[in-house]
C-alpha positions as CSV (number, residue, x, y, z in Angstrom):
1,M,-17.1,-45.1,22.2
2,S,-19.7,-44.0,25.1
3,Q,-23.5,-44.9,24.0
4,V,-24.7,-41.6,24.4
5,M,-22.1,-40.6,21.8
6,K,-23.2,-42.8,19.6
7,E,-26.9,-41.4,20.0
8,F,-25.7,-38.2,17.8
9,E,-22.9,-39.9,15.7
10,N,-22.6,-38.2,12.5
11,R,-20.1,-39.4,9.9
12,R,-22.1,-37.1,7.1
13,I,-20.1,-35.5,5.0
14,L,-20.2,-33.4,2.0
15,I,-17.9,-32.7,-0.3
16,I,-17.8,-28.7,-2.6
17,D,-15.5,-28.7,-5.6
18,D,-15.8,-28.6,-9.6
19,D,-13.2,-31.1,-9.9
20,T,-14.4,-34.3,-10.3
21,R,-11.2,-35.7,-9.8
22,I,-11.3,-34.3,-6.1
23,H,-14.6,-36.7,-5.3
24,E,-12.6,-39.4,-6.6
25,D,-9.7,-39.0,-4.6
26,F,-11.4,-38.6,-1.4
27,R,-13.8,-41.2,-2.1
28,K,-10.9,-43.5,-2.8
29,I,-9.5,-42.0,1.0
30,L,-12.5,-42.1,3.2
31,G,-15.0,-44.7,1.0
32,E,-15.6,-48.1,1.3
33,K,-13.7,-51.1,0.3
34,D,-16.3,-52.2,-1.7
35,N,-16.3,-49.1,-3.7
36,Q,-12.4,-49.3,-4.0
37,S,-10.9,-50.2,-7.5
38,E,-8.8,-53.5,-8.2
39,Y,-6.0,-50.6,-8.7
40,D,-6.4,-49.1,-5.5
41,E,-6.2,-52.1,-3.3
42,L,-3.2,-52.9,-5.5
43,E,-1.6,-49.5,-4.8
44,A,-2.7,-50.2,-1.1
45,K,-0.8,-52.9,-1.2
46,L,2.5,-51.5,-2.9
47,F,2.7,-48.3,-1.0
48,S,0.6,-48.8,2.6
49,D,-1.3,-50.8,4.1
50,D,-2.9,-48.2,5.8
51,A,-3.0,-45.6,2.9
52,L,-6.8,-46.2,1.8
53,N,-7.5,-47.8,5.6
54,T,-10.2,-45.2,7.3
55,G,-10.5,-47.9,10.4
56,S,-13.9,-49.1,11.4
57,I,-15.7,-45.4,11.0
58,V,-18.0,-45.8,8.0
59,Y,-18.6,-42.2,6.1
60,E,-21.6,-41.2,3.9
61,L,-20.3,-39.0,1.7
62,D,-21.9,-36.5,-1.0
63,S,-21.0,-34.7,-3.6
64,A,-21.8,-31.5,-5.0
65,Y,-19.8,-29.3,-8.0
66,Q,-20.5,-26.0,-7.5
67,G,-20.9,-23.4,-4.3
68,E,-24.8,-23.0,-4.8
69,E,-25.3,-26.8,-5.3
70,G,-23.4,-27.5,-2.0
71,Y,-25.8,-24.7,-0.5
72,E,-28.8,-26.3,-1.4
73,K,-27.8,-30.0,-0.2
74,V,-27.2,-28.5,3.3
75,L,-30.2,-27.0,3.2
76,A,-32.1,-29.6,2.2
77,A,-30.0,-31.9,4.8
78,N,-31.2,-29.4,7.3
79,K,-34.9,-30.0,6.6
80,E,-34.6,-33.7,6.4
81,K,-33.3,-33.6,9.9
82,R,-30.2,-34.9,8.8
83,P,-27.4,-32.3,8.6
84,Y,-24.1,-32.4,7.8
85,A,-21.6,-32.9,10.3
86,M,-18.8,-31.3,7.7
87,A,-17.9,-30.6,4.5
88,F,-14.9,-29.8,2.4
89,V,-15.0,-26.9,0.2
90,D,-12.7,-26.3,-2.9
91,M,-11.7,-22.1,-2.9
92,R,-12.0,-21.6,-6.4
93,M,-15.3,-22.9,-8.4
94,P,-15.8,-21.0,-11.3
95,P,-18.2,-19.5,-13.0
96,G,-20.2,-20.1,-9.6
97,W,-19.6,-18.7,-6.0
98,D,-15.7,-19.1,-4.7
99,G,-15.0,-21.0,-1.0
100,L,-15.4,-17.9,1.1
101,E,-18.5,-16.6,-0.4
102,T,-19.9,-20.5,-0.1
103,I,-18.7,-20.9,3.7
104,K,-20.3,-17.4,4.6
105,R,-23.9,-18.6,3.1
106,I,-23.4,-21.8,4.6
107,W,-22.9,-20.7,8.0
108,V,-26.0,-18.3,7.4
109,I,-27.8,-21.4,7.3
110,D,-25.8,-23.7,9.8
111,S,-23.5,-22.5,12.0
112,Q,-22.5,-25.9,13.7
113,I,-21.1,-27.4,10.2
114,Q,-17.7,-28.1,10.6
115,L,-15.5,-26.6,7.7
116,V,-12.6,-27.4,5.8
117,I,-11.5,-25.0,2.9
118,C,-9.2,-27.0,0.2
119,T,-6.8,-24.6,-1.1
120,A,-3.4,-24.0,-2.7
121,Y,-2.6,-20.1,-1.2
122,S,-2.9,-18.7,-4.4
123,D,-6.3,-17.1,-4.1
124,Y,-6.4,-16.0,-0.6
125,S,-3.5,-14.8,2.7
126,W,-4.6,-16.2,5.5
127,N,-5.2,-12.7,7.3
128,E,-7.7,-12.3,4.0
129,V,-9.9,-15.4,5.2
130,L,-9.8,-14.4,8.4
131,Y,-11.2,-11.0,7.9
132,H,-13.9,-12.3,5.6
133,L,-15.4,-15.2,7.9
134,G,-13.3,-14.1,11.1
135,A,-11.2,-16.5,13.9
136,S,-13.9,-19.9,14.4
137,D,-12.7,-23.5,15.5
138,R,-14.8,-24.8,12.7
139,L,-12.6,-23.7,10.5
140,I,-9.2,-25.6,9.1
141,I,-7.3,-24.8,5.5
142,L,-6.3,-28.2,4.2
143,K,-3.3,-27.4,2.0
144,K,-3.1,-29.1,-1.3
145,P,-1.9,-31.7,-2.6
146,F,-3.7,-34.0,-0.2
147,D,-2.0,-35.7,2.6
148,M,-4.0,-39.2,2.9
149,V,-3.4,-39.7,6.7
150,E,-4.2,-36.1,7.3
151,V,-7.7,-35.9,5.3
152,Q,-8.3,-39.1,7.5
153,Q,-7.1,-37.4,10.6
154,L,-9.1,-34.5,9.6
155,T,-12.1,-36.4,9.0
156,T,-12.3,-38.0,12.0
157,A,-11.6,-35.7,14.0
158,L,-14.2,-33.0,12.9
159,T,-16.8,-35.7,12.8
160,T,-16.4,-36.5,16.3
161,K,-15.9,-32.8,17.4
162,W,-19.5,-32.4,15.5
163,S,-20.9,-35.4,17.5
164,L,-20.0,-33.9,20.8
165,S,-21.1,-30.6,20.3
166,R,-24.6,-32.2,19.3
167,E,-23.9,-34.0,22.6
168,S,-23.3,-31.2,24.5
169,V,-26.2,-28.8,23.6
170,S,-28.7,-31.9,24.1
171,R,-27.0,-32.3,27.8
172,L,-27.6,-28.6,28.5
173,H,-31.6,-29.5,27.7
174,Q,-31.6,-32.2,30.7
175,I,-31.1,-29.6,33.1
176,E,-34.4,-30.3,35.1
177,E,-33.9,-34.1,34.6
178,S,-30.4,-33.9,36.3
179,E,-29.0,-30.2,37.7
180,E,-25.6,-32.3,38.9
181,K,-24.7,-33.8,35.3
182,Y,-25.6,-30.2,34.1
183,R,-23.1,-28.5,36.0
184,T,-20.9,-30.8,35.4
185,V,-21.1,-30.5,31.5
186,V,-21.7,-26.9,31.4
187,D,-19.0,-26.1,33.9
188,S,-16.4,-28.2,31.4
189,V,-17.8,-26.1,28.8
190,E,-15.2,-22.7,28.1
191,D,-18.4,-20.3,27.0
192,T,-20.4,-18.9,29.6
193,I,-23.4,-20.4,29.9
194,M,-26.4,-18.6,31.7
195,T,-30.2,-18.4,32.0
196,I,-31.8,-14.9,32.5
197,D,-35.1,-14.1,33.3
198,K,-37.2,-11.0,31.5
199,D,-35.1,-8.4,33.4
200,G,-32.2,-9.9,32.9
201,K,-31.5,-11.3,36.4
202,I,-29.3,-14.3,36.5
203,L,-30.8,-17.3,37.3
204,F,-27.8,-19.8,36.6
205,V,-24.6,-19.3,35.7
206,N,-21.7,-21.9,34.7
207,H,-18.3,-21.4,36.9
208,N,-16.4,-20.9,34.2
209,P,-17.2,-17.1,33.0
210,W,-14.6,-15.2,31.2
211,H,-16.4,-12.1,31.1
212,M,-18.8,-11.9,33.5
213,I,-16.4,-10.7,36.8
214,N,-18.3,-10.6,39.9
215,Q,-21.6,-11.5,38.1
216,A,-23.2,-14.6,40.2
217,V,-26.7,-16.0,40.5
218,G,-28.8,-13.7,41.4
219,G,-26.8,-10.5,39.9
220,N,-28.1,-8.7,36.6
221,Y,-26.8,-10.1,33.6
222,Y,-27.1,-5.8,32.2
223,V,-24.7,-4.4,34.6
224,D,-21.0,-5.0,33.2
225,I,-22.5,-4.5,29.9
226,K,-21.0,-1.3,27.9
227,D,-23.3,2.0,28.1
228,E,-23.6,2.0,24.1
229,Y,-24.1,-1.9,23.5
230,R,-26.4,-2.1,27.1
231,E,-30.1,-0.9,25.5
232,K,-29.4,-3.1,22.1
233,V,-28.8,-5.9,24.1
234,M,-32.1,-5.2,26.5
235,Q,-34.1,-5.0,23.4
236,T,-32.6,-8.6,22.1
237,V,-33.6,-10.2,25.5
238,K,-37.3,-8.7,25.3
239,D,-37.6,-9.9,21.7
240,V,-36.9,-13.4,22.9
241,F,-39.2,-13.5,24.9
242,D,-42.1,-11.9,23.2
243,K,-41.7,-13.9,19.7
244,G,-40.1,-17.2,21.2
245,E,-37.4,-16.8,18.7
246,Q,-33.5,-17.9,19.1
247,K,-31.3,-14.4,18.5
248,C,-27.6,-13.9,17.8
249,I,-25.9,-10.8,19.3
250,E,-22.8,-8.9,19.8
251,Y,-21.5,-7.2,22.2
252,A,-18.5,-5.9,24.6
253,T,-18.6,-5.7,28.6
254,S,-16.3,-3.9,31.3
255,T,-13.6,-6.1,32.9
256,G,-12.1,-3.8,35.2
257,K,-8.9,-2.3,35.1
258,N,-10.5,-0.3,31.8
259,S,-10.0,-3.2,29.7
260,T,-13.0,-4.8,27.1
261,A,-14.0,-8.0,26.5
262,W,-15.7,-8.7,23.6
263,S,-18.8,-11.4,23.1
264,E,-21.0,-13.4,20.3
265,G,-23.9,-14.5,22.1
266,R,-26.7,-17.1,21.5
267,I,-29.7,-16.4,23.2
268,T,-32.5,-19.1,23.2
269,P,-35.8,-19.0,24.8
270,Y,-36.4,-21.8,27.2
271,Y,-40.1,-22.9,27.5
272,K,-42.6,-24.4,30.3
273,N,-45.7,-25.5,29.9
274,N,-45.4,-23.9,26.3
275,E,-44.5,-20.5,27.4
276,V,-41.2,-18.8,27.6
277,V,-40.4,-18.6,31.3
278,A,-36.7,-18.0,31.0
279,A,-34.0,-17.2,28.3
280,T,-30.5,-19.2,27.7
281,L,-27.2,-17.3,26.8
282,V,-24.0,-19.0,25.2
283,S,-21.6,-16.9,25.1
284,S,-18.1,-17.0,23.5
285,D,-15.6,-14.5,23.8
286,I,-13.8,-12.9,20.3
287,S,-12.0,-10.5,22.2
288,A,-8.8,-12.4,19.9
289,R,-11.3,-12.1,16.7
290,K,-11.8,-7.9,17.7
291,A,-8.2,-7.5,18.2
292,L,-7.3,-8.6,15.0
293,D,-10.3,-7.2,13.1
294,W,-9.4,-3.7,14.6
295,Q,-5.5,-4.5,13.0
296,L,-6.5,-4.9,9.8
297,R,-8.9,-1.6,9.9
298,H,-6.5,1.0,12.0
299,D,-3.2,1.7,12.1
300,E,-1.1,0.4,14.7
301,L,1.0,3.9,15.5
302,T,-1.5,6.8,15.9
303,G,-4.6,4.8,16.3
304,L,-6.6,6.3,13.4
305,S,-8.6,4.2,11.1
306,N,-6.4,3.1,8.1
307,R,-6.6,3.3,4.1
308,A,-9.5,0.5,4.1
309,Q,-11.4,1.8,7.0
310,F,-11.2,5.4,5.3
311,S,-12.7,4.0,1.6
312,T,-14.8,2.3,3.4
313,Y,-16.8,5.2,5.4
314,V,-16.7,7.2,2.2
315,E,-18.7,4.3,0.5
316,S,-21.0,4.4,3.3
317,C,-21.3,8.0,3.6
318,L,-22.1,7.9,-0.4
319,K,-24.6,4.9,-0.1
320,N,-26.4,7.2,2.7
321,K,-26.3,10.6,1.4
322,R,-29.3,12.6,0.7
323,P,-29.7,15.0,-1.9
324,E,-28.6,18.0,-0.4
325,D,-25.7,16.7,1.8
326,K,-22.4,17.1,1.0
327,F,-19.0,16.2,2.2
328,A,-15.1,16.6,1.4
329,I,-12.0,14.8,0.9
330,L,-8.7,16.0,2.1
331,F,-5.6,14.8,1.6
332,I,-2.7,15.7,4.0
333,D,1.2,15.2,2.9
334,L,3.9,16.5,6.0
335,D,6.0,18.5,3.6
336,H,9.7,17.3,3.7
337,F,9.0,14.5,6.6
338,N,11.5,12.8,4.7
339,L,14.0,15.1,6.1
340,I,13.1,15.0,9.5
341,N,13.7,11.0,9.5
342,D,17.0,11.7,8.5
343,C,18.0,14.6,10.7
344,F,16.5,13.4,14.2
345,G,15.6,9.7,13.2
346,H,12.7,7.5,12.6
347,E,12.0,7.3,16.2
348,L,11.4,11.4,16.6
349,G,9.5,10.8,13.3
350,D,7.1,8.4,14.5
351,K,6.5,10.7,17.5
352,L,5.6,13.7,15.2
353,L,3.1,11.5,13.6
354,V,1.3,10.4,16.8
355,K,1.2,14.5,17.8
356,I,0.0,15.3,14.4
357,A,-3.0,12.8,14.6
358,R,-3.9,14.4,18.2
359,I,-3.7,17.6,17.0
360,L,-5.7,17.0,13.8
361,N,-8.2,14.8,16.0
362,K,-9.3,18.0,17.3
363,K,-11.0,18.9,14.3
364,I,-13.0,15.9,13.7
365,E,-16.8,16.3,14.3
366,K,-19.3,13.7,15.1
367,N,-19.7,11.5,12.1
368,E,-16.5,12.1,10.3
369,M,-13.2,10.7,10.3
370,L,-9.7,11.2,10.5
371,A,-7.4,8.5,9.1
372,R,-3.7,7.5,8.5
373,L,-3.6,6.1,5.2
374,G,0.5,5.4,5.6
375,G,3.8,7.1,5.8
376,D,3.1,11.0,6.3
377,E,-0.5,11.0,4.7
378,F,-3.4,11.4,6.6
379,A,-7.2,12.0,5.2
380,I,-10.3,13.8,6.6
381,L,-13.5,13.0,5.7
382,K,-15.1,16.6,6.4
383,N,-19.5,17.6,6.0
384,V,-20.3,20.1,4.4
385,N,-22.8,21.7,6.3
386,T,-23.3,25.3,4.0
387,G,-21.2,26.6,1.2
388,D,-18.4,25.4,-0.3
389,S,-16.3,28.7,1.1
390,D,-16.7,26.8,4.2
391,I,-14.2,23.7,3.5
392,H,-11.7,26.1,2.0
393,K,-11.7,28.2,5.6
394,Y,-11.4,24.7,7.0
395,A,-8.5,23.5,4.9
396,E,-6.7,26.9,5.6
397,S,-7.2,26.3,9.5
398,L,-5.5,23.0,9.0
399,T,-2.3,24.3,6.9
400,D,-1.7,27.1,9.4
401,L,-2.2,24.6,12.2
402,L,-0.2,22.2,11.0
403,K,2.8,25.0,10.5
404,Q,3.0,25.7,14.2
405,P,6.0,24.9,15.5
406,L,6.3,21.4,17.8
407,T,8.9,20.5,20.1
408,I,9.6,17.0,21.0
409,D,12.7,15.2,22.8
410,G,13.7,19.0,23.0
411,F,13.9,19.6,19.4
412,D,12.3,22.2,18.1
413,I,10.4,21.1,14.5
414,Y,8.5,23.3,12.2
415,P,6.7,21.2,10.3
416,S,3.8,22.1,7.5
417,A,1.7,20.2,5.0
418,S,0.1,20.2,1.5
419,I,-3.6,19.4,1.1
420,G,-5.5,18.2,-1.8
421,V,-9.2,18.7,-1.3
422,V,-12.6,16.8,-3.6
423,I,-15.9,18.0,-2.5
424,V,-18.6,15.5,-3.2
425,S,-22.2,16.3,-4.1
426,D,-22.7,13.1,-6.3
427,A,-23.9,10.1,-4.6
428,S,-22.9,8.4,-7.8
429,A,-19.2,8.8,-7.0
430,V,-17.0,6.2,-7.2
431,V,-14.6,5.8,-3.9
432,T,-11.5,5.3,-5.9
433,S,-11.8,7.8,-8.3
434,L,-12.6,10.6,-5.5
435,M,-9.7,9.2,-3.4
436,Q,-7.4,9.7,-7.1
437,D,-9.0,13.3,-7.5
438,A,-8.0,13.9,-3.6
439,D,-4.8,12.4,-4.6
440,A,-4.0,14.8,-7.8
441,A,-5.4,17.9,-6.0
442,L,-2.5,17.0,-3.6
443,Y,0.2,16.7,-5.9
444,H,-1.2,19.7,-7.8
445,A,-0.7,21.7,-3.9
446,K,3.1,20.2,-3.6
447,S,3.9,21.0,-7.4
448,R,3.1,25.3,-6.7
449,G,5.2,24.8,-3.2
450,R,3.8,23.4,-0.5
451,N,2.2,24.7,2.5
452,R,-0.5,25.3,0.9
453,Y,-4.2,23.2,-0.3
454,E,-5.8,23.2,-3.6
455,C,-9.5,22.1,-5.0
456,F,-10.1,20.0,-7.0
457,D,-10.8,20.9,-11.0
458,Q,-11.1,18.7,-14.0
459,A,-7.8,20.1,-14.9
460,M,-6.4,18.3,-12.6
461,R,-7.7,15.1,-13.3
462,D,-6.5,15.8,-16.9
463,E,-3.1,15.9,-16.1
464,V,-3.2,12.8,-13.9
465,V,-4.1,11.4,-16.5
466,K,-1.7,12.7,-18.7
467,R,1.0,11.4,-16.9
468,V,-0.3,8.3,-16.3
469,N,-0.6,8.0,-20.4
470,V,2.9,9.8,-20.7
471,G,4.6,7.1,-17.6
472,N,3.3,4.0,-20.3
473,E,4.6,5.5,-23.1
474,L,7.3,5.8,-21.4
475,R,7.7,2.4,-20.5
476,Q,6.9,1.3,-24.5
477,A,9.7,4.2,-25.5
478,I,12.1,2.5,-23.4
479,E,11.7,-0.8,-24.8
480,G,10.9,0.3,-28.3
481,D,14.7,2.2,-28.3
482,Q,13.1,5.6,-29.1
483,F,15.2,7.9,-27.4
484,E,17.9,10.3,-29.2
485,A,20.6,12.4,-28.2
486,Y,21.1,15.6,-29.4
487,F,24.6,17.7,-28.8
488,Q,24.8,21.3,-28.3
489,P,28.7,22.2,-28.7
490,L,30.3,23.3,-25.7
491,T,32.6,26.3,-26.9
492,N,36.3,26.7,-25.2
493,L,36.9,30.4,-25.4
494,V,40.8,29.9,-24.3
495,E,41.4,27.2,-26.9
496,G,39.0,29.3,-29.3
497,K,37.5,25.9,-30.8
498,V,34.3,23.8,-29.8
499,S,36.2,21.6,-27.2
500,G,33.0,19.2,-26.4
501,F,28.9,18.9,-26.1
502,E,26.5,18.4,-23.6
503,A,24.2,15.7,-23.9
504,L,20.2,16.5,-24.7
505,I,17.7,13.4,-24.5
506,R,15.1,13.7,-27.1
507,W,11.9,11.5,-27.1
508,N,11.5,10.5,-30.9
509,H,7.9,10.0,-30.0
510,P,5.4,8.0,-33.3
511,E,3.1,10.0,-33.0
512,K,4.3,13.7,-31.1
513,G,7.9,13.5,-33.0
514,L,10.7,15.1,-30.3
515,V,9.3,15.3,-27.4
516,C,11.7,17.8,-25.2
517,P,12.8,16.2,-21.3
518,D,10.7,18.9,-19.8
519,E,7.5,17.0,-20.6
520,F,8.9,13.6,-19.6
521,I,11.7,13.3,-17.3
522,P,10.1,14.5,-14.1
523,I,7.3,11.5,-14.9
524,A,10.7,9.4,-15.5
525,E,11.4,10.3,-11.7
526,E,8.2,9.9,-10.3
527,T,7.9,6.4,-12.1
528,G,11.7,5.2,-11.3
529,L,11.8,4.9,-14.9
530,I,14.9,7.3,-15.0
531,F,17.3,4.8,-14.5
532,S,16.4,3.1,-17.4
533,V,16.3,6.5,-19.3
534,T,19.7,6.8,-17.8
535,R,21.2,3.8,-19.4
536,K,19.5,4.5,-22.7
537,M,21.5,7.9,-22.5
538,L,24.8,6.8,-20.9
539,M,24.7,4.5,-23.8
540,M,24.4,6.4,-26.7
541,V,26.5,9.1,-25.5
542,C,29.9,6.3,-25.1
543,C,28.4,4.8,-28.2
544,Q,29.1,8.3,-29.5
545,L,32.6,9.1,-28.3
546,K,33.8,6.0,-29.9
547,K,32.5,6.7,-33.0
548,W,34.0,9.8,-33.5
549,K,37.7,8.7,-31.3
550,D,37.2,6.3,-34.2
551,L,37.1,9.1,-36.8
552,G,40.1,10.7,-35.2
553,L,38.0,13.3,-33.2
554,K,39.9,12.2,-29.9
555,D,39.8,15.5,-27.9
556,I,36.2,16.2,-28.0
557,S,34.3,15.4,-24.7
558,I,30.5,14.9,-23.6
559,S,28.7,16.0,-20.4
560,V,25.4,14.2,-19.5
561,N,22.7,15.2,-17.0
562,C,22.2,12.8,-13.8
563,S,19.1,13.0,-11.8
564,A,19.0,13.1,-8.4
565,R,17.4,9.5,-8.0
566,D,20.7,8.7,-10.6
567,F,23.7,9.9,-8.6
568,N,21.9,8.3,-5.1
569,E,21.7,5.0,-6.9
570,Q,24.5,3.1,-5.4
571,K,24.6,1.1,-8.7
572,M,25.7,3.8,-11.0
573,Q,29.3,3.1,-10.3
574,G,28.4,-0.5,-12.0
575,I,26.6,1.2,-14.5
576,I,29.1,3.4,-15.6
577,E,31.6,0.6,-16.0
578,E,29.3,-1.6,-17.5
579,T,28.7,1.1,-20.3
580,I,32.3,1.6,-20.5
581,N,32.7,-1.8,-21.1
582,K,30.9,-2.5,-23.5
583,T,31.8,0.5,-25.7
584,G,35.0,1.3,-25.2
585,A,34.5,4.5,-25.2
586,D,37.5,7.0,-23.2
587,I,36.1,7.5,-19.1
588,T,37.7,11.2,-19.7
589,K,36.0,12.4,-21.8
590,L,32.5,11.5,-20.3
591,E,31.3,13.9,-17.9
592,L,28.3,13.9,-15.5
593,E,26.6,17.1,-15.0
594,L,24.4,17.0,-11.1
595,T,22.5,19.7,-9.8
596,E,23.4,21.6,-6.4
597,S,20.4,20.1,-4.7
598,S,21.0,16.4,-6.3
599,I,24.2,16.3,-3.9
600,M,23.1,18.7,-1.1
601,D,20.2,15.7,0.1
602,D,23.2,14.0,1.5
603,A,26.5,15.8,1.2
604,E,28.3,13.6,3.3
605,S,27.6,10.2,1.2
606,S,27.9,13.2,-2.2
607,V,31.7,13.1,-1.4
608,E,32.2,9.7,-1.6
609,S,30.4,8.7,-4.1
610,M,32.2,11.7,-6.2
611,R,35.7,10.1,-4.7
612,I,34.8,6.7,-6.4
613,L,33.5,8.5,-10.0
614,T,36.2,10.4,-10.3
615,D,39.6,8.0,-9.1
616,M,37.5,5.9,-12.2
617,G,38.2,8.9,-14.4
618,L,34.7,9.9,-14.6
619,N,35.0,14.4,-14.9
620,I,32.3,15.8,-12.5
621,S,30.6,19.5,-13.1
622,I,27.9,21.4,-10.9
623,D,24.9,22.4,-13.1
624,D,22.6,25.7,-12.8
625,F,25.1,27.0,-10.2
626,G,23.3,29.9,-8.1
627,T,20.4,28.8,-8.2
628,G,20.4,26.1,-5.1
629,Y,23.0,26.0,-2.1
630,S,25.3,28.6,-3.8
631,S,27.8,27.3,-1.1
632,F,32.0,27.2,-1.7
633,S,32.5,25.7,1.4
634,Y,30.2,23.0,0.7
635,I,31.9,23.2,-3.0
636,K,35.3,22.8,-2.4
637,Q,34.7,19.5,-0.7
638,F,33.3,17.6,-4.2
639,S,35.5,16.4,-6.2
640,I,34.5,18.1,-9.2
641,D,35.9,20.2,-12.4
642,K,34.0,22.6,-13.4
643,L,30.6,24.9,-12.4
644,K,27.8,25.8,-14.9
645,I,26.7,28.5,-14.4
646,D,22.6,28.7,-14.6
647,R,21.5,30.8,-18.0
648,T,19.1,33.3,-15.1
649,F,22.4,34.7,-14.4
650,I,23.7,35.6,-17.9
651,K,20.4,36.6,-19.8
652,D,20.4,39.6,-17.9
653,T,24.3,40.7,-18.8
654,P,25.8,42.8,-19.7
655,V,23.3,45.5,-18.7
656,D,22.3,44.7,-15.1
657,Q,25.4,45.4,-13.2
658,D,23.9,42.9,-10.1
659,D,23.9,40.0,-12.6
660,V,27.6,41.1,-14.1
661,A,28.8,41.0,-10.2
662,I,27.5,37.5,-9.5
663,V,28.7,36.0,-12.4
664,E,32.7,37.9,-12.1
665,A,32.4,36.7,-8.5
666,I,31.6,33.0,-9.1
667,I,34.1,32.7,-12.1
668,A,37.0,34.6,-9.7
669,M,35.8,32.3,-6.7
670,A,35.9,29.0,-8.9
671,H,39.2,29.8,-10.4
672,R,41.0,30.1,-7.1
673,L,39.3,27.2,-6.4
674,K,41.3,25.8,-9.6
675,L,38.0,25.1,-11.1
676,K,36.5,25.8,-14.9
677,V,33.5,27.8,-15.5
678,V,30.8,27.0,-18.3
679,A,28.5,29.7,-18.7
680,E,25.0,28.5,-20.2
681,G,22.2,30.6,-22.4
682,V,24.6,32.7,-24.3
683,E,22.7,34.4,-26.9
684,T,24.3,37.7,-27.7
685,N,27.6,38.8,-28.8
686,E,27.4,41.1,-26.2
687,Q,27.2,38.2,-23.9
688,L,30.0,36.6,-25.3
689,E,32.1,39.9,-25.0
690,F,31.3,40.3,-21.5
691,L,32.3,36.2,-20.6
692,K,35.5,37.0,-22.5
693,N,36.4,40.0,-21.1
694,A,35.6,38.0,-17.6
695,K,37.7,35.2,-18.1
696,C,35.0,32.6,-18.2
697,D,36.8,29.4,-19.6
698,V,33.9,27.8,-21.7
699,I,30.3,29.3,-23.2
700,Q,27.3,27.6,-24.2
701,G,24.1,29.1,-25.6
702,Y,22.2,29.4,-29.0
703,F,24.5,32.1,-30.3
704,L,27.0,29.4,-30.8
705,G,25.2,26.4,-31.5
706,K,21.5,25.0,-31.4
707,P,21.0,21.0,-29.6
708,M,21.8,18.8,-32.9
709,S,21.4,15.6,-33.9
710,A,24.9,13.2,-34.1
711,D,25.3,13.3,-37.6
712,E,25.5,16.9,-37.5
713,A,27.5,17.4,-34.8
714,T,30.1,15.2,-36.4
715,K,30.0,16.8,-40.2
716,R,30.4,20.2,-38.0
717,L,33.1,18.5,-36.2
718,Q,34.9,17.6,-39.5
719,E,34.2,20.8,-41.0
720,N,35.3,23.4,-38.0
721,N,31.7,24.6,-38.9
722,W,30.0,26.4,-36.1
723,P,27.8,29.7,-36.0
724,N,29.4,32.9,-35.1
725,Q,33.1,31.1,-34.7
726,D,34.6,33.9,-36.5
727,L,33.9,36.0,-33.1
728,I,36.1,34.0,-30.8
């Protein structure tokens, strides 16, 4: 070790941890041999001669058991001019500051101390640490449990680094004593070191100026600083000369070829005869840190702000809001964007998102923000300068703008968007609540047909709360077996008897009683709980089939509604097989009812899925026929047994001749395709007679039996007792 190094040598270490055992461990690893116990010495002899040996280096160890205490010790050490070279900081130290807060505070009072975060990686990810503390060569993470050699090496390296850093700074102040020595030192430093006068004229600059291209002694320091930062830097330099105080500053410089470099600089006054005659700038390249920070706050695809940055900006607007100010938050979601991805591919979908971002950006004015929240969802913070009617016009203009056709890669795309709007006038509003309100308004716009905007009101909030509550209660219902299957009879007009049932799920709520599926199935689909609900329903239906079979009621089938999400779930085949095996039910008596939309979302995949299910012996019918695609050219490709005519076509027969013609045509074409036809919603004798004359195969409706419990259905089957059965 050089004599100069010894002059600046500092082996003073602070351990900040709320666990006294950790302090004992560090002292075992780094402490003097006189402080070791007989057990420690025995351990060293048994396992490793070097395990507890730190060589000739003697460390001075201090302890703090909370972040606040550690901060005070660092502050006191600096006042005594006996600073710590490094500190080991635990990440979690309840009930006081955690490791991140402690480090941020310590760096305010001592920017040179080397810090080691001791963590098991359970509190913060590395990206979060970088976001809060920035990328720094003064920060290292030490993973628990500690490796003794690693601790020794870290301690030796970091205390030596601190000492070398102090040595380097000291050498810089010897400029008048040895210009040659000074030049040798500063040219070996990666940072830019520069001396300037009060006008920014460069008096000295080292030979490693990573961001000072074309700058030399005699040039002007301010030339390459970007316009938006130049005035701030000039004022900072003026303050250094006027007040004689060191200042820190962050700014951007142009480096040619439209590129930018970011600098973090410390400007220190240089005195001669008690007068500030120059200023020394030590500037570090923080471009990498800035790039990472940008990535954390922006969307990579569009370059727009991301959700985190948008939330931060909303919070800032609330904080700085004047009583008369108003602004609006708009959530924008592209309609059927998944279909565009499926049809044209994700690459074209990404290009569409970029183009939409550019279109929306033209609608953004000063002090407003456009962000991409994720997927196909964007957000705008819009100032409301006059009345609320302005924001309505603005939202309307966005919907008109976003439904204009676009050409991408030779394809004509016809987008549209749904928009949710919340107007903010209360500065005490909470950002998360405002975002939820905008999302609720967006959901409302989608539920009302899409390609429109909706402004938030309390009814929407109530609906959101209701959906959340229902979702939570649904989870409890699944765990608590609160579901019950009801059965509505299907009457075979050819055989003149009840041949099966449609199973309809009911939620036996402990407080509300029986809840109909319309009130909870959509929420189950939104939350993904529909898979669990369908499992429960299949189990109840198959158990009932087995019970009826055991009672000798063997010719009865049961149909079960299957949602689009259920049918498109690749595990459906396995779920049905598992249920049949557990219950012993006859799979040929089980029927799945699918809507047209659920199979047409991916017709090619649906054909294969249906083939697999029918090969197992399962029957499949198309529910609500006539309300969706209603194309027999598609229907003939599918492995189905029945069509169910939607009740909307039945309710006005036989009076409405258009409905009569539609129903008769569906029945005739279905029979030509060797498909049976079920008519839903039969409620009158006239409808029954019409359907009999039209050769309909099976009918269903309140006229022939309402949904009933399993016990009632069993009793009626055994007694062959059905409403209006004498009219069949």
